[in-house]
N, C-alpha and C positions, 0 to 999 in steps of 0.2 A: 364488413369484410376487410376493409383497409387495416383495421386494428389487428385482425387475425394475421394478415400478411406481414404487417410490421413486426409482430411478436415472433413469427416464424423466422424472419430474417435476423432478428436481434442476436441470436446466438450463432446460427449457422454462418451468417455473413458479416456480422459487425462486431467482431471480437475486439471492441475498441479499448478494453482494458482488462487483460487477463491477470488479475492480481493474485499473487500467492503470498504476499506478506499480510500479516493479520491485523496490525494495529492501525487505526485511523478511520477515515470516512470512506466515501465511495471510491474516490480516486487517490487521495493523499495517503501515503504510508509513512510510518515513523519508526519502524524497527530497524535502525541504522547501525547499531553497535552492540557489541557483546555486553558492555556496561548497561545498556538499555534492557537487554534481555533479562539480566539478573535482578533488575530493580523495577522495570516498566515505568519509571518516573525519573526524568533527567532534566526537567526544565529549570530547576534551581541548583543543579550540581555545580561544583567548582573544583573537581578533583582530577579528572582525566581529560585528554585532548578531544574526546568525542563531543564535549560541550560546545565545540565550534559549530555544531549543528543544532544543539538543543538550547544552550544558553550562551550565545556568542559574546554577549557583553561581559559574561563572567570569565572569559579567557584571560583577562588581566590579573585574575587571582592565582593563575598557575605560576609555577616557578620561572624565573628568567631563563632564557635559552630556547633552543629548538626542541620540540616534542613531536614525535610521529606515532600515530596509533592506527592499527589495522585489525580488522576482525572479519570473521566469516560465520554465517549462520546456515545450518541445514534445517529445512522444514519438511517434515513428513506429513503428507496430505492425503485425505480421503474425502472426496466430494461425491455426493450422490443426488441424482434426480430420480423421483419415482412418479410414474403415471401409468394408467391403464394396466395396473398389476405388474409392471416391469420396473426394475431399477437399473440405472445407468451410472457408471462411476468412472472416476479418474483417481489414480494414486501415484501420479508422477511427483517425485520429490524435487526440491529446488534448493539452490545455494544463493544466498544474498550476501554480497561483500560490502565493506565500508572502509574508507580511508580518510584519515583526518590529520592535519598538520597545524601546529601553532608555533609562532615565534614571538616570544614575550621579552620585553625590555623596559624596565622602569614602569612608566604609566601607559605604555603602548603595547598592543599586540597585533600581529597579522595572522590570519588563519586561512586555510583552504580545506575544502571538503569535496570528496568524490563519493556519491552515494546513489541509491535507487529510491526515488521519491514517489514512484507509482509503478504499477505493473510488477515486474520482477521475476517472471518465470514462465513455466510451460505447463499446460494441461494436455492430457492424452486420453480422450474418451474412445477407447478402441472399439467399443460396440455402439458408438453414437451416444446421444443424450436426448433430453426433452425436446430441444429445438430440431434435431434431425428427424425425430418421430413426427413432430408437428409439420415440418417441411414436406415429409412424405405424404401426409394427409392432404396438404394443399395441392401437391403435384398430382396425386391420383384421385382426389375427391372423396376418399374414405379411409378410415383407420384399418390396420391389419394388412397393408400392402407393402410394408417395409421388409425387405429381405436381409439387408445388411447396411451398416453405417459406420463411419469413422470420422473423428474430429480431433485434429491437433491444432493447437494455437499457442503463441508465445508473445509476450510483450514485456517491455521494460522502458521506464522513464529514467534515463541516466542523467544525473545532475552534477554540474561543476560549479562550486561556489568559492569566491574569494571575498575577503573583507578585512576589516580592522576594527579594533576597539580602543577606547581611551578611558582612563580612570580619572574622573574629575577630582575626587577626593576618596577617602577611605570608605565612604558610604555609597557614592554613585559612580557608575560607569555606563557607557553606552557603546553601541556598535552599529555599523552599517555594512551590509554585504550585497553582492551582486551575484545572481545565480542564472546559469544557462541550462536549460532542460532540453534534452534530445530524446524524443519519443519514437519508438519503433514497435510496430505490431504486425503480425503475420498470421494467416489462417490457411489451413488445408483441410477441407471437409468434403466428404463424398457420401452419397446414399445410393443404394440399389433397390428399386421397387420392382413390382411385377410389370411395369411399363418399360423402364430403361434405367441404366446407371447414369448418375449425374455427379459432377465434381465442380467445386469452387475453390480457387486459390487466389488470394489477394494479399497485398501488403499496404500498410499505411505508415507514413513518416511525417514528423513535424518537429519543429523546434521553436523556442521562444525564451524570453528573458524576464526575470522578476527580481524584486528587491527584498531584502530581509533586514529588519530593524530590531535591535535588542536594547534592553535596559536591565541593569542589575543594581539592586538596592541591598546593602548590607548594614542594617542598623546597629548590629553588634557582631562580635566574633562568632556567636552561636547562631545567629538568625540571618537568613539570606532569602531574598526574593528575586527570581528571574522571570523576565518577560520577553516574548518574541512575537513579532508580527511579520508574516510572509504575505506579500502581495500575490494576487493571482498571476499565473503565467499564461498569457494568451497563446494558444496552440491551434493551428489548422493542420489537419491530418491529410496530406496528399495521398490520394487513393490510386493504387496501381492494380487493376484486375488482371491477373496473369492467365487464369483459366476460368471459364464459365460455360459449361457444356449444355445448360438448359436453355438453348436459344429459341425453342419453340414457345417460350413464355414471352408475351409482349411486355415491354418494348425491346426485347432482345436479350433474354437471360434472367437469371435470378438476381444478380447484384443490382442492376438498375431498378428492378421491380421493387427492391427494398431500399431504395434511395442511396445505395453505395455505388456511385457511377464512376467508372474509370476516368481519371483526369480531374476529378473534382477535389475540393479541399474542405470538408465539413469542419466546423469549429468544435474543439474539445479542450477547453481551458483547464489547466490544473488549478483548483480552487486555492484561494488564500486561506490563511488560518491565523488565529490568535492563541498563544500559549502562555500560561503562567504557572509558576511553581513556587512553593514555600518550603524551605529547608530549616530544620531546627535541631541542634544538638541537645538531647535530653540529659545527657551526662557526657563525660569525656570519651566514652566508648560507643555510645548509641546515638545514631542520627536518624531523624524522622523526616520524610518528605511527602508532600501531597501535590498533585498536579491536576490541571484542567487544560484541555485543548479543544477549541471550537473550530470546526471546519466549515468554511463559508461556501457551501455547495450552491446555495440559491443565488449567489452573486456572480455567477459565471455565464459564459455563452456555451451551451451544449446543444445548440440547434433546436431549442425549445424544450429539451428534456429537463432543463433546470427547473421548470415549472412543476415537475413531478416529484420533487424531493424537498426535504427540509435540511437545515444545517445539522451536521452530526457532531458528536463530541466524544472525547475520552475523559474519564475521571479515575484517578488512581492514587494509591498510597504505597509507600515503601518504608522498610526498616533496614538499617545497615549497622552491623555490629563489628567493631574492631577488636579482635582478640588480642592482638599485639601490634607492633609497628609494621609487621610484614603481612599479616593475614587478616582479612575481613570476610564476613559473610553477609548476604542480603536476601530478603524476600520482597516480592512486590505483587500488587493486585491492580487490575485495570478493568474498568467497565466501559464498554463501547456501545454507543447508540449511533447507527449509521444514518438514519433519517430517510430511509427509502422503504416503500411497501414491496412485498414479495412479487407482485405482478410486474413490477418495473425492474427487478433485479436481473443480473446476468445469470442464466442457468448454469453456465460453465463454472462460475465462481460467485454464487449468490452472496450479497453483502449483508450477512445476517448479524444481528446483535450478539454480543458475546461477553463472557467473563474470562479473563486471562490471569493465570498465576505463573510467576517466574521466580527463580531462585538461583544463587550461584555464589562463587567465591572469587576473591582477587588476592593474588599473592605477589609480593615484591621480592624478586630473587635478589636484587640489590637496589641501591638507590636509583640506578638508571633503568633497569629492566623490570617491567611489571607485566603480569599475566592475569587474564580473566577467563573463567569457565562458567557456563550457565546452562540451564535447561528450563523447560516449562511446557504448559499445555493450554490450549484454548477451548473453552466450553461454549460452543455455539448453540443458540436457540433455534431449533427446527421451526420452519415456517411453511405455509402452504397458501394456495389460492386456487380459484376456479378459472380455467382458461376457456374463453368462448370460442366456439367453432360455428360454422354455418349451420343453420337449422331452425331455431337456435339450439345448440348443444353445448354443454359445459363439461369439461373434464378436470378432475382434481389433480393438482401438481404439488409435490412436496419436495422441499430442499433440506439437505442435511450436509454438515461439514464437520471434519475433525482435523486438527492440526497439532502436532507436537514439534518442539524445536530444541535444537542443541546449538551452542555457540561457543566459540573460542576466540580470544583476542590477545594482542600483545602491544605494549607501549614502551617506547625507548625514549629516554630523556638525555639529550646531548649536553 
């Protein structure tokens, strides 16, 4: 019974990470720039200022002076839960911004990043979803008693990073950065059954610090290797229950029944990661890059939930062709394995394994002003599981997701 209650509360009451960005593991997200969208691989890049986030040690390879880079991504989303012959969906779109700055002089560089490293948007299940259906079964004791339901939730993990890099010689450079993460989550859910209407509204907030270390190795002008290690960011999410009308459930409502108690601060660390990339110029016009990123999910404190997952990873490849000094085009592919079974996923945004394809162009209007445009699509692998109910009874639950994305960015070099 406790497992059933916990599962029911997991979506309706514990929207601990409403992720709308597509790349990465369970919590970590890495689609921070337009340059990333058009290649899906930036760990070994040394061309634009967004590498302050992807290959910070490589920022010393940028031209001297100050560079600012900004981009915005639009993600069109279609999330679906299917159970008991009914489908529940959300198609709320999201915008993900990114801002990067680098000052480079001789062997030194200073950099700053403002980006979304987790969460990142909103979902709106206007007819409810799997968890509201399950909650109605628990509240009434049987299926078929749900009259209406609604669930809106939003979250974002906003990160502020500052750091510096130093070039030891033409081959080696290293970087150190400090990152502050500010996490905010909110949920407004309601269900109406044949017994009564119920509503839950709550917020969670937390912040923490982490470090980022980078190493760039350039054996030749054609060959470059970038590495990055991000420590975990310890986060405790302060819980503020604003509304919980189901007070007839002991010990006083839905939220404490599902271990989300007003005034408590459950841990939800942002996992650390290790990223490496290799870039090679096949000829003067064609650059090849391959990336691997491992997300250290199992080395966090998630209040015990870390025991239910494995480390996830991204593995990708990109080709970039320079038509002339002003115009280049690129294509990229990314394989994502999240490391979580479907019965432990968030039904609002299930962390499904995926294949992602992206492409785009970059155009230099002049030496100082550069632009990027990109688009792509994520092919998620549908997954399903059997949800236990009292009886014992099991109901099949299926998760589906679709995401397409459009991105635009600009960089100015002072």
